MARBA-3410 file (N, C-alpha, C, O; in Angstrom, 1 decimal):
198
-30.6,-20.1,-11.6,-29.3,-19.5,-11.1,-29.6,-18.4,-10.1,-29.9,-17.3,-10.5 ~ -29.4,-18.7,-8.9,-29.6,-17.7,-7.8,-28.3,-17.1,-7.4,-27.5,-17.9,-6.9 ~ -28.1,-15.8,-7.4,-26.9,-15.2,-6.9,-27.1,-14.8,-5.5,-28.2,-14.4,-5.1 ~ -26.1,-15.0,-4.7,-26.2,-14.6,-3.3,-25.3,-13.4,-3.1,-24.1,-13.5,-3.4 ~ -25.8,-12.3,-2.6,-25.0,-11.2,-2.3,-25.1,-10.8,-0.8,-26.2,-10.6,-0.3
-24.0,-10.9,-0.2,-23.9,-10.5,1.3,-22.8,-9.5,1.4,-21.7,-9.7,0.9 ~ -23.0,-8.5,2.2,-22.0,-7.5,2.4,-22.1,-7.0,3.8,-23.2,-6.8,4.4 ~ -20.9,-6.8,4.4,-20.9,-6.2,5.7,-19.6,-5.4,5.9,-18.6,-5.7,5.2 ~ -19.7,-4.4,6.8,-18.5,-3.6,7.0,-17.7,-4.1,8.2,-18.3,-4.5,9.2 ~ -16.4,-4.1,8.1,-15.6,-4.5,9.2,-14.5,-3.5,9.5,-13.8,-3.1,8.5
-14.4,-2.9,10.7,-13.4,-2.0,11.0,-12.0,-2.7,10.7,-11.9,-3.9,11.1 ~ -11.1,-1.9,10.2,-9.8,-2.5,9.8,-9.1,-3.2,11.0,-8.5,-4.2,10.9 ~ -9.2,-2.6,12.2,-8.5,-3.1,13.4,-9.1,-4.4,13.8,-8.4,-5.2,14.5 ~ -10.3,-4.8,13.5,-11.0,-6.0,14.0,-10.9,-7.1,13.0,-11.5,-8.2,13.3 ~ -10.2,-7.0,11.9,-10.1,-8.1,10.9,-9.2,-9.1,11.5,-8.5,-9.0,12.5
-9.1,-10.3,10.8,-8.4,-11.4,11.2,-6.9,-11.2,10.9,-6.3,-12.0,10.1 ~ -6.3,-10.2,11.4,-4.9,-9.9,11.1,-4.0,-10.9,11.6,-2.9,-11.2,11.0 ~ -4.3,-11.6,12.7,-3.4,-12.6,13.2,-3.4,-13.8,12.3,-2.4,-14.5,12.4 ~ -4.4,-14.0,11.5,-4.4,-15.2,10.6,-3.3,-15.1,9.5,-2.9,-16.1,9.0 ~ -2.9,-13.9,9.2,-1.8,-13.7,8.2,-0.7,-13.0,8.7,0.2,-12.5,7.9
-0.6,-12.8,10.0,0.6,-12.1,10.6,0.4,-10.6,10.6,-0.6,-10.1,10.1 ~ 1.4,-10.0,11.0,1.4,-8.5,11.1,2.2,-8.0,9.9,2.3,-8.6,8.8 ~ 2.7,-6.7,10.0,3.4,-6.1,8.9,4.6,-7.0,8.6,5.2,-7.6,9.4 ~ 5.1,-7.0,7.3,6.2,-7.8,6.9,7.1,-6.9,6.0,6.7,-6.4,5.0 ~ 8.3,-6.8,6.4,9.3,-6.0,5.7,10.0,-7.0,4.7,10.4,-8.1,5.1
10.0,-6.6,3.4,10.6,-7.4,2.4,11.5,-6.6,1.5,11.3,-5.4,1.3 ~ 12.5,-7.2,0.8,13.3,-6.5,-0.2,12.5,-6.4,-1.5,12.6,-5.4,-2.2 ~ 11.8,-7.5,-1.9,11.0,-7.5,-3.1,9.8,-8.3,-2.9,9.8,-9.3,-2.2 ~ 8.7,-7.9,-3.5,7.4,-8.7,-3.3,7.5,-10.0,-4.0,8.1,-10.2,-5.0 ~ 6.7,-11.0,-3.4,6.6,-12.3,-4.0,5.5,-12.2,-5.1,4.6,-11.4,-5.0
5.6,-13.1,-6.1,4.6,-13.2,-7.1,3.4,-14.0,-6.6,3.6,-15.2,-6.2 ~ 2.2,-13.5,-6.5,1.1,-14.2,-6.0,0.6,-15.3,-7.0,0.8,-15.2,-8.2 ~ -0.1,-16.3,-6.4,-0.7,-17.3,-7.2,-1.9,-16.6,-7.9,-2.5,-15.7,-7.4 ~ -2.2,-17.1,-9.1,-3.4,-16.6,-9.9,-4.7,-16.9,-9.1,-4.9,-18.0,-8.7 ~ -5.5,-15.9,-8.9,-6.8,-16.1,-8.2,-7.8,-16.8,-9.1,-7.8,-16.6,-10.3
-8.6,-17.7,-8.4,-9.6,-18.4,-9.2,-10.7,-17.4,-9.6,-10.9,-16.3,-9.0 ~ -11.5,-17.8,-10.6,-12.6,-17.0,-11.1,-13.9,-17.5,-10.6,-14.2,-18.7,-10.7 ~ -14.7,-16.6,-10.1,-16.0,-17.1,-9.5,-17.0,-17.2,-10.7,-16.9,-16.5,-11.7 ~ -18.0,-18.1,-10.5,-19.0,-18.3,-11.5,-20.3,-17.9,-10.8,-20.4,-17.7,-9.6 ~ -21.4,-17.7,-11.6,-22.7,-17.3,-11.0,-23.2,-18.3,-10.1,-23.9,-18.0,-9.1
-22.9,-19.6,-10.4,-23.4,-20.7,-9.5,-22.7,-20.6,-8.1,-23.4,-21.0,-7.1 ~ -21.5,-20.1,-8.0,-20.9,-20.0,-6.7,-21.4,-18.8,-5.9,-21.4,-18.9,-4.7 ~ -22.0,-17.8,-6.5,-22.4,-16.7,-5.8,-21.3,-15.8,-5.3,-20.1,-16.3,-5.3 ~ -21.5,-14.6,-4.8,-20.5,-13.8,-4.3,-20.9,-13.1,-3.0,-22.1,-12.8,-2.7 ~ -19.9,-13.0,-2.1,-20.1,-12.3,-0.8,-19.0,-11.2,-0.8,-18.1,-11.3,-1.6
-19.1,-10.3,0.1,-18.0,-9.3,0.2,-17.8,-8.8,1.6,-18.6,-8.9,2.5 ~ -16.6,-8.3,1.8,-16.2,-7.6,3.0,-15.8,-6.2,2.6,-15.2,-6.0,1.6 ~ -16.3,-5.2,3.4,-15.9,-3.8,3.2,-14.9,-3.4,4.3,-15.2,-3.6,5.5 ~ -13.7,-3.0,4.0,-12.7,-2.5,4.9,-12.6,-1.0,4.8,-12.3,-0.5,3.7 ~ -13.0,-0.3,5.9,-13.0,1.1,5.9,-11.7,1.8,6.3,-11.1,1.4,7.3
-11.2,2.7,5.5,-10.0,3.6,5.8,-8.9,2.8,6.4,-8.4,3.1,7.5 ~ -8.4,1.8,5.7,-7.3,1.0,6.2,-6.0,1.8,6.3,-5.6,2.4,5.3 ~ -5.4,1.9,7.5,-4.2,2.8,7.7,-2.9,2.0,7.6,-2.8,0.9,8.2 ~ -2.0,2.5,6.8,-0.6,2.0,6.8,0.2,2.8,7.7,0.5,4.0,7.3 ~ 0.7,2.3,8.8,1.5,3.1,9.7,2.8,3.7,9.1,3.2,3.2,8.1
3.3,4.7,9.8,4.5,5.4,9.3,5.6,4.4,9.1,5.9,3.6,10.1 ~ 6.2,4.3,8.0,7.3,3.4,7.7,8.6,4.2,7.3,8.5,5.1,6.4 ~ 9.7,3.9,7.9,11.0,4.5,7.6,11.9,3.5,6.9,12.3,2.5,7.5 ~ 12.1,3.7,5.6,13.0,2.7,4.9,14.5,2.9,5.3,14.9,4.0,5.7 ~ 15.2,1.8,5.3,16.6,1.9,5.7,17.5,2.7,4.7,17.2,2.7,3.5
18.5,3.4,5.2,19.5,4.1,4.4,20.3,3.1,3.7,20.8,2.1,4.3 ~ 20.5,3.2,2.4,21.3,2.3,1.6,22.5,2.9,1.0,23.4,2.2,0.4 ~ 22.7,4.2,1.0,23.9,4.9,0.5,24.1,6.3,1.1,23.1,6.9,1.5 ~ 25.3,6.7,1.1,25.6,8.1,1.5,25.5,8.3,3.0,25.4,7.3,3.8 ~ 25.6,9.6,3.4,25.5,9.9,4.8,24.1,9.9,5.2,23.2,9.6,4.4
23.8,10.3,6.5,22.4,10.3,7.0,21.6,11.6,6.8,20.5,11.8,7.2 ~ 22.3,12.6,6.1,21.7,14.0,6.1,21.4,14.4,4.6,22.3,14.4,3.8 ~ 20.2,14.6,4.3,19.8,15.1,2.9,20.3,16.6,2.8,20.4,17.1,1.6 ~ 20.5,17.3,3.9,21.1,18.6,3.9,20.4,19.6,2.9,21.1,20.4,2.2 ~ 19.1,19.6,2.8,18.4,20.5,2.0,18.4,20.1,0.5,17.9,20.9,-0.3
18.9,19.0,0.2,18.9,18.5,-1.2,17.8,17.5,-1.4,18.1,16.3,-1.6 ~ 16.5,17.9,-1.4,15.4,17.0,-1.6,15.1,16.4,-0.2,15.1,17.1,0.8 ~ 14.8,15.1,-0.2,15.0,14.1,-1.2,13.9,14.0,-2.2,12.8,14.6,-1.9 ~ 14.1,13.4,-3.3,13.0,13.0,-4.2,12.4,11.8,-3.6,13.1,10.8,-3.4 ~ 11.1,11.8,-3.4,10.4,10.7,-2.8,9.5,10.0,-3.8,8.7,10.7,-4.5
9.7,8.7,-4.0,8.9,7.9,-4.9,8.2,6.9,-4.1,8.9,6.1,-3.4 ~ 6.9,6.8,-4.1,6.1,5.9,-3.2,5.2,5.1,-4.1,4.4,5.6,-4.9 ~ 5.3,3.7,-4.0,4.5,2.8,-4.7,3.7,2.0,-3.7,4.1,1.6,-2.7 ~ 2.4,1.7,-4.2,1.5,0.9,-3.4,1.1,-0.3,-4.3,0.7,-0.1,-5.4 ~ 1.2,-1.5,-3.7,0.9,-2.7,-4.5,-0.1,-3.6,-3.7,0.1,-3.8,-2.5
-1.1,-4.1,-4.4,-1.9,-5.2,-3.8,-1.3,-6.5,-4.1,-0.6,-6.7,-5.2 ~ -1.6,-7.5,-3.3,-1.2,-8.9,-3.5,-2.2,-9.8,-2.8,-2.6,-9.5,-1.7 ~ -2.6,-10.8,-3.5,-3.4,-11.8,-2.9,-2.6,-13.1,-2.6,-1.9,-13.6,-3.5 ~ -2.5,-13.5,-1.4,-1.7,-14.6,-0.9,-2.7,-15.7,-0.5,-3.7,-15.5,0.1 ~ -2.2,-16.9,-0.7,-3.0,-18.1,-0.3,-4.4,-18.1,-0.8,-5.3,-18.7,-0.2
-4.7,-17.4,-1.9,-6.0,-17.2,-2.6,-7.0,-16.4,-1.8,-7.9,-15.8,-2.4 ~ -6.8,-16.2,-0.5,-7.9,-15.6,0.3,-7.4,-14.4,1.2,-8.1,-13.9,2.0 ~ -6.1,-14.1,1.1,-5.5,-13.0,2.0,-5.2,-11.8,1.1,-4.5,-11.9,0.1 ~ -5.7,-10.6,1.4,-5.4,-9.4,0.7,-4.3,-8.7,1.5,-4.5,-8.3,2.7 ~ -3.2,-8.4,0.8,-2.0,-7.7,1.4,-1.8,-6.4,0.6,-2.1,-6.4,-0.6
-1.3,-5.4,1.2,-0.9,-4.2,0.5,0.5,-3.9,0.9,0.9,-3.9,2.1 ~ 1.3,-3.5,-0.1,2.7,-3.2,0.1,3.0,-1.7,-0.2,2.4,-1.1,-1.1 ~ 3.8,-1.0,0.7,4.2,0.3,0.5,5.7,0.4,0.3,6.4,-0.1,1.2 ~ 6.2,0.9,-0.8,7.6,0.9,-1.1,8.0,2.4,-1.3,7.4,3.1,-2.0 ~ 9.1,2.7,-0.6,9.6,4.1,-0.6,11.0,4.2,-1.1,11.9,3.5,-0.6
11.3,5.1,-2.0,12.6,5.5,-2.5,12.8,6.9,-2.1,11.9,7.8,-2.4 ~ 13.9,7.2,-1.4,14.2,8.6,-1.0,15.6,8.9,-1.5,16.6,8.5,-0.8 ~ 15.7,9.6,-2.6,17.0,9.9,-3.2,17.4,11.4,-3.1,16.6,12.2,-3.5 ~ 18.6,11.6,-2.6,19.1,13.0,-2.5,19.3,13.6,-3.8,19.7,12.9,-4.8 ~ 18.9,14.9,-4.0,19.1,15.6,-5.3,20.3,16.4,-5.3,21.0,16.4,-4.3
20.6,17.1,-6.3,21.7,18.0,-6.4,23.1,17.3,-6.5,24.1,17.9,-6.1 ~ 23.1,16.1,-7.1,24.4,15.4,-7.3,24.9,14.8,-6.1,26.1,14.3,-6.1 ~ 24.2,14.7,-5.0,24.7,14.0,-3.8,24.1,12.6,-3.7,23.1,12.3,-4.5 ~ 24.6,11.7,-2.8,24.3,10.3,-3.0,23.6,9.7,-1.8,23.5,8.4,-1.7 ~ 23.0,10.4,-0.9,22.2,9.8,0.2,20.9,9.2,-0.3,20.2,9.9,-1.0
20.7,7.9,0.0,19.6,7.2,-0.5,19.0,6.3,0.6,19.8,5.7,1.3 ~ 17.7,6.2,0.6,17.0,5.2,1.4,16.0,4.5,0.6,15.4,5.0,-0.3 ~ 15.8,3.2,0.8,14.9,2.4,0.1,14.4,1.2,0.9,15.2,0.6,1.7 ~ 13.1,0.9,0.9,12.5,-0.2,1.5,11.1,-0.4,1.3,10.4,0.5,0.7 ~ 10.5,-1.5,1.7,9.1,-1.7,1.6,8.5,-2.5,2.8,9.3,-3.1,3.5
7.3,-2.3,3.0,6.6,-2.9,4.1,5.3,-3.5,3.6,4.5,-2.8,2.8 ~ 4.9,-4.8,3.9,3.7,-5.4,3.5,2.7,-5.4,4.7,3.2,-5.7,5.9 ~ 1.4,-5.2,4.5,0.4,-5.2,5.6,-0.7,-6.1,5.1,-1.2,-6.0,4.0 ~ -1.2,-6.9,6.1,-2.3,-7.8,5.8,-3.6,-7.0,6.0,-3.8,-6.5,7.1 ~ -4.4,-6.8,4.9,-5.6,-6.0,5.0,-6.8,-6.9,5.5,-7.5,-6.4,6.4
-6.9,-8.1,5.0,-8.1,-8.9,5.4,-7.8,-10.3,5.0,-7.1,-10.6,4.0 ~ -8.5,-11.2,5.6,-8.6,-12.7,5.3,-10.0,-13.0,5.0,-10.9,-13.0,5.9 ~ -10.3,-13.4,3.7,-11.6,-13.8,3.3,-11.9,-15.2,3.6,-10.9,-16.0,3.7 ~ -13.1,-15.7,3.8,-13.4,-17.1,4.1,-13.3,-18.0,2.9,-13.4,-19.2,3.0 ~ -13.1,-17.4,1.7,-13.0,-18.1,0.4,-12.1,-17.3,-0.5,-11.7,-16.2,-0.2
-11.7,-17.9,-1.6,-10.8,-17.2,-2.5,-11.3,-15.8,-3.0,-12.5,-15.7,-3.3 ~ -10.4,-14.9,-3.0,-10.8,-13.5,-3.4,-10.9,-13.4,-4.9,-10.0,-13.9,-5.6 ~ -12.0,-12.9,-5.4,-12.1,-12.8,-6.9,-12.0,-11.3,-7.4,-11.8,-11.1,-8.5 ~ -12.3,-10.4,-6.5,-12.1,-9.0,-6.9,-11.9,-8.1,-5.7,-12.3,-8.4,-4.6 ~ -11.2,-6.9,-6.0,-11.0,-5.9,-5.0,-11.3,-4.6,-5.6,-10.9,-4.3,-6.7
-12.2,-3.8,-5.0,-12.5,-2.5,-5.5,-12.3,-1.4,-4.4,-12.8,-1.7,-3.3 ~ -11.7,-0.3,-4.6,-11.2,0.1,-5.9,-9.8,-0.5,-6.2,-9.0,-0.7,-5.3 ~ -9.5,-0.7,-7.4,-8.2,-1.2,-7.9,-8.2,-0.9,-9.4,-9.2,-1.2,-10.1 ~ -7.1,-0.5,-9.9,-7.0,-0.2,-11.4,-6.9,-1.5,-12.2,-7.1,-1.4,-13.5 ~ -6.6,-2.6,-11.6,-6.4,-3.9,-12.4,-7.2,-5.0,-11.7,-7.4,-4.9,-10.5
-7.5,-6.0,-12.4,-8.2,-7.2,-11.8,-7.2,-8.0,-10.9,-6.0,-7.8,-11.1 ~ -7.7,-8.8,-10.0,-6.8,-9.5,-9.0,-5.8,-10.3,-9.8,-4.6,-10.4,-9.3 ~ -6.1,-10.9,-10.9,-5.1,-11.7,-11.6,-3.9,-10.9,-12.1,-2.9,-11.5,-12.5 ~ -4.0,-9.6,-12.2,-2.9,-8.7,-12.7,-2.2,-7.9,-11.6,-1.4,-7.1,-11.9 ~ -2.5,-8.2,-10.3,-1.9,-7.5,-9.3,-0.4,-7.6,-9.3,0.3,-6.7,-8.9
0.2,-8.7,-9.7,1.6,-8.9,-9.7,2.4,-8.1,-10.8,3.6,-8.1,-10.7 ~ 1.7,-7.5,-11.7,2.3,-6.8,-12.8,3.1,-5.5,-12.3,4.2,-5.3,-12.8 ~ 2.6,-4.8,-11.3,3.3,-3.6,-10.9,2.5,-2.9,-9.9,1.5,-3.4,-9.4 ~ 2.9,-1.7,-9.6,2.2,-0.9,-8.6,0.8,-0.5,-9.0,0.6,-0.2,-10.2 ~ -0.2,-0.5,-8.1,-1.5,-0.1,-8.3,-1.7,1.4,-8.1,-2.7,2.0,-8.5
-0.7,2.0,-7.4,-0.8,3.5,-7.2,0.6,4.0,-7.0,1.4,3.3,-6.2 ~ 1.0,5.1,-7.6,2.3,5.7,-7.4,2.2,7.2,-7.1,1.2,7.8,-7.6 ~ 3.1,7.7,-6.3,3.2,9.1,-6.1,4.6,9.6,-5.9,5.4,8.8,-5.3 ~ 5.0,10.7,-6.5,6.4,11.2,-6.4,6.3,12.7,-6.2,5.5,13.4,-6.6 ~ 7.3,13.2,-5.4,7.5,14.6,-5.2,9.0,14.8,-4.7,9.6,13.9,-4.3
9.4,16.1,-4.8,10.7,16.4,-4.3,10.5,17.3,-3.1,9.8,18.4,-3.2 ~ 11.0,16.9,-1.9,10.8,17.7,-0.7,11.6,19.0,-0.8,12.7,19.1,-1.3 ~ 11.0,20.1,-0.3,11.6,21.4,-0.4,11.7,22.1,0.9,12.1,23.3,1.0 ~ 11.5,21.4,2.0,11.6,22.1,3.3,11.6,21.0,4.4,11.7,19.8,4.2 ~ 11.5,21.5,5.6,11.5,20.6,6.8,10.2,20.3,7.4,10.1,19.6,8.4
9.1,20.7,6.7,7.8,20.5,7.2,7.2,19.1,6.8,7.7,18.5,5.9 ~ 6.2,18.6,7.5,5.5,17.4,7.1,4.8,17.6,5.8,4.2,18.7,5.6 ~ 4.8,16.7,4.9,4.2,16.8,3.6,3.0,15.9,3.5,3.1,14.7,3.9 ~ 1.8,16.4,3.0,0.6,15.5,3.0,-0.2,15.8,1.8,-0.3,17.0,1.3 ~ -0.9,14.8,1.2,-1.7,14.9,0.0,-2.9,14.0,0.2,-2.9,13.0,0.9
-4.0,14.5,-0.4,-5.3,13.7,-0.4,-5.6,13.4,-1.9,-5.3,14.2,-2.8 ~ -6.2,12.2,-2.1,-6.5,11.8,-3.4,-7.9,11.4,-3.5,-8.3,10.2,-3.2 ~ -8.8,12.3,-3.9,-10.3,11.9,-4.0,-10.4,10.8,-5.0,-9.6,10.6,-5.9 ~ -11.5,10.0,-4.8,-11.8,8.9,-5.6,-12.1,9.3,-7.0,-12.7,10.4,-7.2 ~ -11.6,8.6,-8.0,-11.9,8.9,-9.4,-13.2,8.4,-9.8,-13.8,7.5,-9.1
-13.8,8.9,-10.9,-15.1,8.5,-11.4,-15.2,7.0,-11.6,-16.2,6.4,-11.3 ~ -14.1,6.4,-12.2,-14.1,5.0,-12.4,-13.8,4.1,-11.2,-13.6,2.9,-11.4 ~ -13.6,4.8,-10.0,-13.4,4.0,-8.8,-12.2,3.1,-8.8,-12.3,1.9,-8.5 ~ -11.1,3.6,-9.3,-9.8,2.8,-9.4,-8.7,3.3,-8.4,-7.7,2.7,-8.4 ~ -8.9,4.4,-7.7,-7.8,4.9,-6.9,-7.8,4.3,-5.5,-8.8,4.5,-4.8
-6.8,3.6,-5.2,-6.8,2.8,-3.9,-6.3,3.7,-2.7,-6.7,3.4,-1.6 ~ -5.5,4.7,-2.9,-4.9,5.5,-1.8,-5.8,6.8,-1.6,-6.0,7.5,-2.6 ~ -6.2,7.0,-0.4,-6.9,8.2,0.0,-6.0,9.3,0.4,-6.3,10.5,0.0 ~ -5.0,9.1,1.2,-4.0,10.1,1.6,-2.7,9.6,1.9,-2.6,8.4,2.3 ~ -1.7,10.4,1.8,-0.3,10.0,2.1,0.3,11.2,2.9,0.1,12.4,2.6
1.1,10.8,4.0,1.8,11.8,4.8,3.2,11.4,4.8,3.5,10.2,5.2 ~ 4.2,12.3,4.5,5.6,11.9,4.4,6.5,12.9,5.2,6.1,14.1,5.3 ~ 7.6,12.4,5.6,8.7,13.3,6.1,9.8,13.1,5.2,10.2,11.9,4.9 ~ 10.4,14.1,4.6,11.5,14.0,3.7,12.7,14.5,4.4,13.3,13.7,5.2 ~ 13.1,15.8,4.2,14.3,16.3,4.9,13.9,16.9,6.3,12.7,17.3,6.4
14.8,16.9,7.2,14.6,17.5,8.5,15.7,18.5,8.8,16.6,18.7,8.0 ~ 15.8,19.0,10.0,16.9,19.9,10.3,18.2,19.2,10.7,19.2,19.9,11.0 ~ 18.1,17.9,10.8,19.4,17.1,11.2,19.5,15.9,10.3,19.2,15.9,9.1 ~ 20.0,14.8,10.9,20.1,13.6,10.1,18.8,12.9,10.1,18.1,12.8,11.1 ~ 18.4,12.3,8.9,17.1,11.7,8.8,17.1,10.5,7.9,16.2,9.7,8.1
18.0,10.3,7.0,17.9,9.1,6.1,18.1,7.8,7.0,19.1,7.6,7.6 ~ 17.1,7.0,6.9,17.1,5.7,7.7,16.6,5.8,9.1,16.4,4.8,9.8 ~ 16.3,7.1,9.5,15.7,7.2,10.9,14.4,8.0,11.0,13.6,7.7,11.8 ~ 14.3,9.0,10.1,13.1,9.9,10.1,12.3,10.0,8.8,11.1,10.1,8.8 ~ 13.0,9.8,7.7,12.4,10.0,6.4,11.5,8.8,6.1,12.0,7.6,6.2
10.3,9.0,5.8,9.3,7.9,5.5,7.9,8.4,5.3,7.7,9.6,5.2 ~ 7.0,7.5,5.2,5.6,7.8,4.9,4.6,6.9,5.6,4.9,5.8,6.0 ~ 3.4,7.5,5.8,2.2,6.7,6.2,1.1,7.0,5.2,1.2,7.9,4.4 ~ 0.1,6.1,5.2,-1.0,6.3,4.2,-2.3,5.7,4.7,-2.3,4.9,5.7 ~ -3.4,6.2,4.1,-4.7,5.6,4.4,-5.3,5.2,3.1,-5.3,6.0,2.1
-5.9,4.0,3.0,-6.5,3.6,1.7,-8.0,4.0,1.7,-8.6,4.2,2.8 ~ -8.5,4.1,0.5,-9.9,4.3,0.4,-10.7,3.0,0.9,-10.0,2.0,1.0 ~ -11.9,3.1,1.1,-12.7,2.0,1.5,-12.6,0.9,0.5,-12.7,1.1,-0.7 ~ -12.3,-0.3,0.9,-12.1,-1.5,0.0,-13.2,-2.5,0.1,-13.7,-2.8,1.2 ~ -13.7,-2.9,-1.0,-14.7,-4.0,-1.1,-14.0,-5.2,-1.7,-13.6,-5.2,-2.8
-13.9,-6.2,-0.8,-13.3,-7.5,-1.2,-14.3,-8.5,-1.5,-15.0,-8.9,-0.5 ~ -14.4,-9.0,-2.7,-15.5,-10.0,-3.1,-14.8,-11.3,-3.1,-13.7,-11.5,-3.6 ~ -15.6,-12.3,-2.6,-15.0,-13.7,-2.6,-16.2,-14.7,-2.9,-15.9,-15.9,-3.0
END
């Protein structure tokens, strides 16, 4: 039983993004098909994706007026992995921006991004808190905060010892000095280096 291990680094911009399309806005994620399990006889290869960037996304306003008016918003951001067609790795970023203080301005939406297309079925993604077969259960990373001013908000998330944290940093706009719900409030993010085994 000879195992084959091949690994190479691919800049995120040069991946086969055209093969699975560009960003995709959706109301709710689709449930992915269960990924096949590799055996020792099959061998494993891997792709390394460095610092994959999720561009700034502004979710649409779904309630209230367009101004948070210094009342938050409370921002809840979820990141989810999904394997499509057995060999495409996608990441979704979902943002809830809810006005605080008893007011009702709200924005919500999600965006899916194709990270990579492997030449064979994906069997694992690292870092990830769950195996590929459990990606559909829920978010692989979440972050929440309440905005308290008009400045840009940013956080860094160092990798954990058990190598399960997928998000490296998040940058968000919450409240601004004018109307922002549905036009300015949103987030961008950068993922930690991903190793996709197939």
